[in-house]
C-alpha positions in Angstrom: 0.0 0.0 0.0 1.7 3.2 -1.2 1.8 6.3 1.0 0.6 9.7 -0.4 3.5 12.1 -0.4 3.0 15.6 0.8 4.8 18.8 1.8 3.1 21.6 3.7 3.2 23.3 7.1 1.4 23.9 10.3 1.7 26.8 12.7 5.3 26.0 13.6 6.8 23.4 11.4 7.2 22.2 7.8 5.7 18.8 7.4 7.2 16.2 5.0 4.7 13.4 4.6 3.0 14.5 7.8 6.2 14.6 9.9 8.1 17.7 11.1 10.9 18.6 8.7 13.7 21.1 9.4 15.1 22.5 6.2 18.9 22.6 6.3 19.6 23.9 2.8 22.5 25.1 0.8 22.3 27.3 -2.3 24.2 26.3 -5.4 23.4 26.9 -9.0 23.6 24.2 -11.6 24.4 26.8 -14.3 27.5 27.9 -12.4 29.0 24.4 -12.1 30.2 22.1 -14.9 27.7 19.4 -15.3 30.4 16.7 -14.7 30.7 18.0 -11.2 27.1 18.2 -10.2 26.9 14.9 -8.3 30.1 15.6 -6.4 28.9 19.0 -5.2 25.5 17.5 -4.1 27.4 14.8 -2.2 29.5 17.5 -0.5 26.3 19.3 0.5 24.9 16.2 2.1 28.2 15.4 3.8 28.2 18.8 5.5 24.9 17.9 7.1 22.4 19.6 4.8 19.3 17.9 3.5 18.1 20.4 0.8 19.6 22.2 -2.2 18.2 25.6 -3.4 18.7 26.8 -6.9 17.7 29.7 -9.2 16.8 29.3 -12.9 18.3 31.9 -15.2 15.7 33.0 -17.8 18.3 34.7 -20.0 20.2 31.4 -20.5 17.1 29.2 -20.8 15.5 31.5 -23.4 18.3 33.3 -25.1 16.0 34.5 -27.9 12.3 34.9 -27.8 10.7 31.5 -28.0 14.0 29.6 -28.4 14.7 27.5 -25.3 17.8 25.7 -24.0 17.6 23.0 -21.3 20.7 21.1 -22.4 24.1 20.5 -21.0 24.8 22.8 -18.0 21.2 24.0 -18.4 19.6 20.6 -18.0 17.8 21.5 -14.8 15.8 18.3 -14.8 18.9 16.2 -14.7 20.2 18.3 -11.8 17.0 17.8 -9.9 17.0 14.1 -10.5 20.6 13.9 -9.3 19.5 15.6 -6.1 16.7 13.1 -5.6 19.1 10.2 -6.2 21.4 11.6 -3.4 18.4 11.9 -1.0 18.3 15.7 -1.2 15.1 17.8 -1.3 15.0 20.9 -3.5 13.9 24.5 -3.3 13.3 25.8 -6.8 13.6 29.6 -7.5 12.4 30.1 -11.1 12.3 33.9 -11.1 11.5 35.5 -13.5 13.9 37.8 -11.7 16.7 36.1 -9.7 19.2 38.9 -8.8 22.1 36.6 -7.9 24.8 39.0 -9.2 23.7 37.8 -12.6 23.3 40.0 -15.7 20.0 41.9 -15.6 19.0 39.7 -12.6 18.4 36.8 -15.0 16.0 38.7 -17.3 16.8 38.3 -21.0 18.5 41.2 -22.7 16.1 41.0 -25.6 13.4 42.6 -23.4 15.5 45.8 -23.7 14.9 46.0 -27.4 11.5 47.4 -26.6 12.3 51.1 -25.8 9.7 51.8 -23.2 9.3 48.4 -21.6 9.0 48.1 -17.8 9.9 45.0 -15.9 8.7 43.3 -12.7 5.3 45.0 -13.0 2.0 44.8 -14.9 3.5 45.9 -18.2 1.6 43.4 -20.5 4.5 43.0 -22.8 6.7 41.8 -19.9 4.0 39.6 -18.5 3.5 37.9 -21.9 7.2 37.1 -22.1 7.1 35.7 -18.5 4.1 33.6 -19.3 5.9 32.0 -22.3 9.0 31.2 -20.2 7.0 29.9 -17.2 5.0 27.6 -19.4 8.2 25.9 -20.4 9.5 26.0 -16.8 6.3 24.2 -15.7 6.6 21.7 -18.6 10.2 20.9 -17.5 10.0 20.9 -13.7 6.5 21.0 -12.2 6.2 17.2 -12.4 9.2 17.0 -10.0 7.4 18.4 -7.0 7.4 16.3 -3.9 3.8 15.3 -4.0 4.3 14.0 -7.6 7.3 11.9 -6.7 10.0 14.4 -7.3 12.4 16.3 -4.9 10.9 19.9 -5.1 9.4 20.9 -1.7 9.2 24.7 -2.1 8.8 26.9 -5.2 9.6 30.6 -4.9 7.3 33.4 -6.2 9.4 36.2 -7.7 12.5 37.2 -5.6 13.0 39.8 -3.0 10.2 41.9 -4.5 9.7 43.8 -1.3 13.0 45.5 -1.9 11.9 46.7 -5.4 8.3 47.8 -5.7 4.7 47.6 -4.3 2.8 46.3 -7.3 0.4 44.0 -5.5 -1.4 43.2 -8.7 1.9 42.0 -10.2 2.7 39.7 -7.3 -0.9 38.3 -7.4 -0.4 37.7 -11.2 2.9 35.8 -10.5 1.1 33.5 -8.0 -1.6 32.8 -10.5 0.9 32.2 -13.3 3.0 29.8 -11.1 -0.2 27.9 -10.3 -1.3 27.9 -13.9 1.8 26.2 -15.2 1.5 23.4 -12.7 3.2 24.4 -9.4 0.4 23.3 -7.0 2.7 22.5 -4.1 4.0 24.8 -1.3 5.0 28.3 -2.4 7.1 30.9 -0.6 8.5 34.4 -0.8 11.7 35.8 0.5 12.7 39.3 1.3 15.1 41.3 3.5 14.4 40.8 7.2 12.5 44.0 8.0 8.7 44.4 8.1 8.5 46.8 5.3 10.2 44.6 2.8 8.6 41.4 4.0 5.0 42.8 3.8 5.6 44.3 0.4 6.8 41.0 -1.0 4.4 38.5 0.6 1.5 36.8 -1.1 -1.5 34.9 0.2 -0.9 31.1 0.5 2.9 31.3 0.5 5.3 31.0 3.4 7.2 34.3 4.1 10.9 33.8 4.8 13.6 36.4 5.7 17.1 37.0 4.2 20.0 38.1 6.4 23.6 37.5 7.3 23.7 38.3 11.0 21.7 38.9 14.1 19.5 35.8 13.8 18.4 36.3 17.4 16.7 39.5 16.3 15.6 38.7 12.8 13.8 35.5 13.4 11.7 36.7 16.4 10.7 39.7 14.3 9.6 37.4 11.5 7.6 35.3 14.0 5.8 38.4 15.2 4.9 39.3 11.7 3.9 35.8 10.6 3.1 33.8 13.8 1.2 31.0 12.1 4.0 29.5 10.0 7.4 27.9 10.4 10.4 30.2 10.8 13.1 30.2 8.1 16.0 32.2 6.9 15.7 32.0 3.1 19.2 33.3 2.4 21.7 33.2 5.2 24.6 35.1 3.6 27.6 33.0 4.5 29.9 35.3 2.5 29.6 38.0 -0.2 30.3 38.7 -3.8 33.2 40.8 -5.2 33.3 43.8 -7.5 36.0 44.9 -10.0 38.4 47.4 -8.6 37.5 46.8 -4.9 39.1 44.7 -2.2 37.6 41.3 -1.7 34.5 41.1 0.5 33.7 38.8 3.4 35.9 36.6 5.6 37.1 33.0 5.7 36.7 33.0 9.5 34.0 30.4 10.4 33.2 31.8 13.8 30.5 34.4 12.9 28.7 31.9 10.7 28.8 29.2 13.4 27.3 31.6 15.9 24.3 32.4 13.7 23.7 28.8 12.5 24.0 27.5 16.1 21.3 30.0 17.2 19.0 28.8 14.4 19.6 25.2 15.2 18.8 25.7 18.8 15.7 27.8 18.1 13.7 25.7 15.7 14.6 27.7 12.6 15.1 26.4 9.1 17.7 28.0 6.9 19.4 28.1 3.5 23.1 29.0 3.1 23.6 31.6 0.4 26.0 30.3 -0.9 26.9 26.8 0.1 28.9 26.6 -3.2 29.1 29.7 -5.4 31.0 28.3 -8.4 31.7 30.6 -11.3 29.7 33.0 -13.4 31.1 31.6 -16.6 30.9 33.6 -19.8 29.7 37.2 -19.8 26.9 36.7 -17.2 28.2 38.6 -14.2 26.0 41.4 -13.1 26.5 44.8 -11.5 25.1 47.3 -9.0 24.3 50.9 -9.7 23.5 53.2 -6.8 25.6 56.4 -6.9 28.3 54.5 -8.7 28.2 51.6 -11.2 30.1 48.6 -9.8 30.4 45.5 -12.0 30.9 42.1 -10.5 33.8 39.8 -11.1 33.3 36.4 -12.7 34.4 34.3 -9.7 31.4 33.5 -7.5 33.5 32.0 -4.8 31.5 34.0 -2.2 33.8 32.7 0.6 31.3 29.9 0.7 31.8 26.6 2.7 32.7 24.9 -0.6 35.1 27.1 -2.6 34.9 28.1 -6.3 36.5 24.8 -7.4 34.5 22.6 -5.0 37.1 22.2 -2.3 36.0 22.3 1.4 37.1 25.3 3.4 37.5 26.0 7.1 33.8 27.0 7.2 32.9 23.6 5.7 34.8 21.6 8.3 33.5 23.6 11.2 29.9 23.5 9.9 30.0 19.8 9.3 31.0 19.3 12.9 28.2 21.5 14.1 25.5 20.1 11.8 26.6 16.6 12.4 25.4 17.0 16.0 22.0 18.1 14.9 21.0 15.3 12.5 17.8 13.3 13.1 18.1 10.3 15.4 20.1 7.5 13.8 21.5 9.6 10.9 25.2 9.6 10.5 26.8 12.0 7.9 28.4 10.3 4.9 32.1 10.8 4.3 33.2 13.9 2.4 33.7 12.8 -1.2 37.1 13.2 -2.8 37.3 15.8 -5.6 36.5 14.3 -9.0 39.8 15.6 -10.4 43.1 16.8 -8.9 44.3 20.4 -9.0 47.2 20.8 -11.5 49.7 23.4 -12.4 50.2 24.2 -16.1 53.7 25.3 -17.1 54.0 28.7 -18.7 53.3 28.7 -22.4 53.2 31.3 -25.2 50.4 32.4 -27.4 51.4 32.3 -31.0 48.7 33.9 -33.2 46.7 37.1 -33.1 43.7 38.7 -34.7 43.1 42.4 -34.4 39.6 43.6 -34.0 40.2 46.2 -36.7 41.0 43.4 -39.2 37.8 41.4 -38.2 35.0 43.9 -38.3 31.6 42.6 -39.5 29.3 44.3 -41.9 28.0 47.5 -40.2 24.5 48.7 -39.6 23.7 52.3 -40.6 22.1 54.3 -37.8 21.3 58.0 -37.5 22.7 58.1 -34.0 24.3 55.5 -31.8 21.8 53.1 -30.4 22.2 50.5 -27.6 23.3 47.1 -28.7 19.9 45.5 -27.7 18.2 47.6 -30.3 20.4 45.8 -32.9 19.7 42.4 -31.6 22.9 42.0 -29.7 23.0 40.7 -26.2 26.6 40.9 -24.9 30.2 41.7 -25.8 31.4 44.9 -27.5 30.0 47.4 -30.1 31.9 49.8 -32.3 30.4 53.1 -33.4 32.0 54.9 -36.4 31.5 58.3 -38.0 33.5 61.1 -39.5 34.3 64.5 -37.8 36.6 65.9 -40.5 36.3 69.7 -40.7 34.7 70.1 -37.3 38.0 71.3 -35.7 39.2 70.6 -32.2 36.8 70.4 -29.3 35.0 68.4 -26.7 33.5 65.0 -27.5 30.8 64.0 -25.0 29.2 60.6 -24.9 25.7 60.3 -23.3 26.1 57.8 -21.9 28.8 55.1 -22.1 27.8 51.7 -20.8 30.4 50.7 -19.8 34.0 51.3 -21.0 34.9 53.1 -24.1 38.1 53.5 -26.1 38.0 56.6 -28.4 40.1 56.7 -31.6 40.6 59.3 -34.3 42.1 58.0 -37.5 43.1 54.8 -35.6 45.0 56.7 -32.9 43.8 56.2 -29.3 42.8 59.6 -27.9 40.8 58.8 -24.8 39.2 56.2 -22.4 35.9 56.6 -20.6 34.9 54.5 -17.7 31.3 54.5 -16.5 32.4 53.6 -12.9 34.1 57.0 -12.8 31.3 58.9 -14.4 33.5 59.8 -17.3 31.8 61.2 -20.4 34.1 63.7 -22.1 37.3 63.5 -24.2 39.1 66.6 -25.6 40.2 66.2 -29.2 43.1 68.2 -30.6 44.6 68.2 -34.0 41.5 66.9 -35.7 42.2 66.7 -39.5 40.3 69.2 -41.7 39.4 66.7 -44.4 38.7 63.2 -43.3 38.7 62.3 -39.6 37.4 58.8 -38.8 36.0 58.7 -35.2 35.7 55.3 -33.7 34.2 54.6 -30.3 34.7 51.0 -29.2 32.5 50.2 -26.2 33.2 47.2 -24.0 30.5 46.0 -21.6 30.4 44.5 -18.2 27.3 43.3 -16.4 23.9 44.8 -16.6 22.6 46.0 -13.2 21.0 43.1 -11.4 19.5 44.8 -8.3 17.6 48.0 -7.4 15.8 50.5 -9.5 18.2 50.8 -12.4 17.6 47.4 -14.0 17.0 48.8 -17.5 20.7 48.9 -18.2 21.1 49.0 -21.9 24.6 48.6 -23.3 26.8 50.6 -25.7 26.1 54.3 -26.1 22.6 54.8 -24.6 21.6 58.1 -26.1 23.8 60.3 -28.2 27.3 61.7 -28.9 27.9 65.5 -28.9 30.8 67.4 -30.3 31.2 71.0 -29.3 27.5 71.0 -28.3 26.3 69.5 -31.6 24.7 66.1 -31.8 26.7 64.0 -34.3 24.6 62.2 -36.9 25.3 59.6 -39.5 27.0 56.5 -37.9 27.8 52.9 -38.6 27.5 50.3 -35.8 29.6 47.1 -35.8 28.3 44.3 -33.6 31.1 42.4 -31.8 29.3 39.9 -29.5 32.4 37.9 -28.4 30.5 34.7 -28.9 31.4 31.4 -30.5 30.4 32.5 -34.0 32.6 35.5 -33.8 35.6 33.5 -32.5 35.1 30.9 -35.3 35.3 33.6 -37.9 38.5 35.3 -36.8 41.3 35.6 -39.3 44.5 34.7 -37.4 48.0 35.7 -38.2 51.4 34.9 -36.8 52.4 38.6 -36.1 51.6 40.0 -32.7 49.0 42.7 -32.6 48.3 45.3 -29.8 44.8 45.6 -28.3 42.0 45.5 -29.1 43.0 42.0 -30.3 42.5 38.3 -29.8 45.5 36.0 -29.1 45.6 32.2 -29.5 47.9 29.5 -28.3 48.0 25.9 -27.0 49.2 24.0 -24.0 49.6 20.3 -23.3 48.7 18.3 -20.3 49.4 14.6 -19.6 46.5 14.4 -17.2 43.6 16.6 -16.8 42.8 18.5 -13.6 41.3 21.8 -12.3 43.6 24.8 -12.6 43.5 28.6 -12.4 44.7 30.5 -15.4 47.0 33.3 -14.3 46.0 36.5 -16.2 48.3 38.9 -14.4 50.1 40.9 -17.1 47.0 41.2 -19.2 44.8 44.3 -19.2 41.0 43.8 -19.8 39.1 41.3 -21.7 37.8 37.7 -21.8 39.4 34.2 -21.8 38.3 31.0 -23.5 39.7 27.4 -23.2 38.6 24.7 -25.7 35.7 26.9 -26.7 34.4 27.4 -23.1 34.1 31.1 -22.1 35.7 31.0 -18.6 35.8 34.6 -17.4 36.3 38.3 -17.8 39.7 39.5 -16.7 40.7 43.0 -15.7 44.0 44.2 -14.3 42.3 46.3 -11.6 41.5 43.1 -9.7 40.6 41.7 -7.2 40.2 38.6 -9.4 43.4 37.9 -11.3 42.9 34.2 -12.2 40.2 32.3 -14.1 38.9 29.0 -12.8 39.6 26.3 -15.4 37.6 23.1 -14.8 39.6 20.0 -15.5 36.4 18.5 -17.0 36.8 20.9 -19.9 40.4 19.8 -20.6 41.6 16.9 -22.6 44.9 15.0 -22.4 47.3 16.4 -24.9 46.7 19.7 -26.7 44.3 22.4 -25.4 43.4 25.7 -27.0 43.4 29.1 -25.3 42.0 32.4 -26.7 42.5 35.6 -24.8 40.8 38.8 -25.9 42.5 41.9 -24.5 41.3 45.5 -25.1 44.4 47.4 -24.2 47.5 45.3 -23.9 50.5 46.0 -26.2 50.6 42.4 -27.4 50.8 38.8 -26.3 51.7 37.7 -22.7 52.6 34.3 -21.5 50.0 32.2 -19.6 50.3 29.5 -16.9 48.0 27.6 -14.7 48.2 27.9 -10.9 47.1 25.4 -8.3 45.3 28.1 -6.3 43.2 31.2 -7.3 44.2 34.8 -7.0 41.0 36.6 -5.9 42.2 39.4 -3.7 44.8 41.4 -5.6 43.7 45.0 -6.3 45.7 47.3 -8.4 46.9 50.6 -6.9 44.7 53.5 -8.0 46.0 55.0 -11.2 
């Protein structure tokens, strides 16, 4: 006789199949971890004493173009969820549509920004129609894996920290209705910052309200209980570390003591929790996000987060201490499994040279004629760089003003670099001198970093967002060259043996006898992106603090391996090597 499976709650406890269930969860994202390592990371989670894994779903990766979906490879969320079930781990699913997560545009797809006046996370019908299409596919893929249907999903989130964004109650009600419509008929929840204003703004009927915080559990949880007395208490994101931003010292601490203090209090006071992050992994590709309050601050690619399990999946001092603490709070008769060995060793890669180069100037695509510069999204481009070209011959010397640069521009006149503008520094103007009277080709090459992923400036279009002025006049008549830094662009590069200064791509090869994880040392390079065997590993930037790129051994092969480095500013090729430890806290002196 089979038992009916259920997950719900009473006034004080979550109930799994009718029995009290404390959620000891760890956040890790399948899309930040090579698929070959998923099982190992899940086994590490269980061995630390956790029983649940929490993960977001990134809309921008799963629907890279309207109506075109990808749930393959590292995006095969169903395979990840089934692995969790095989390892005896329950799941918290966070499908968005907005996920924050230091992820470009908070996980929203860039193609939304091709609609000039669109608004997001509200009742804008164009946004809701796009969400409905995505959620229909999310439901098709994952709703059948809820606990009561035989799968591992015990909680499904509605939106994400909405109480820190807006007060559109109709929108939140629409999100609940849509989540239900696509098949999520199990237990729902919302999470928000741990204060009454945010929690009330983000809560919805029928969902458990949980609080996010990184300290003072002894104050935050009692406040949540006063607000929502007829439900279990849970910290939806316990911030076990923090993310890092380009040009700033590394955040957080490796000291386990503060984390142990907070977790111990929650263990002793009947509180469920979710480590954010248990294992951060890497924001591969060009997906790292940014913040923009008074200053635009883009995030690095490493998502190490000073988490219990580090970027490459190795246990830290936090992991060891938490395993000891959580081991003493397991259900009667449960003994923690052994910590699994890493799937591959860490290796060093001897220094090697890059031997071919491809200048951006020699590899320009066909341009698009535009009256004025437009953001790349208006031209169907999602990421990478964009070049704007016009002629200012006969206009004389003067001030060139870009309104605005998103995010980092190199300005050239007749091929000569005349200025650099950095959005982080609110730079918009370059003085031009000696402008030729006849022909004077003006090139503005804009490199991008992440779109804002939190707050009220989410509509962060890339390139030149409005106009270019010269001596007060708006310059008209431009050509725009799309440089997306994607696989198709790399495949079409024309390589040559001679070295070329930036902006340029550089290619070389290294050999390994056995594969293993490593960390490419990019010190000596300036600013750009690195690929190995076609995998886009990371952005790199000499300002730090991240100076290495995590290279998963699962993406290597015995024998020859290909590396491509794009660098915007370097004077030519530099040697590369692989280290056996990352460099994540090396900030360049202000210059």
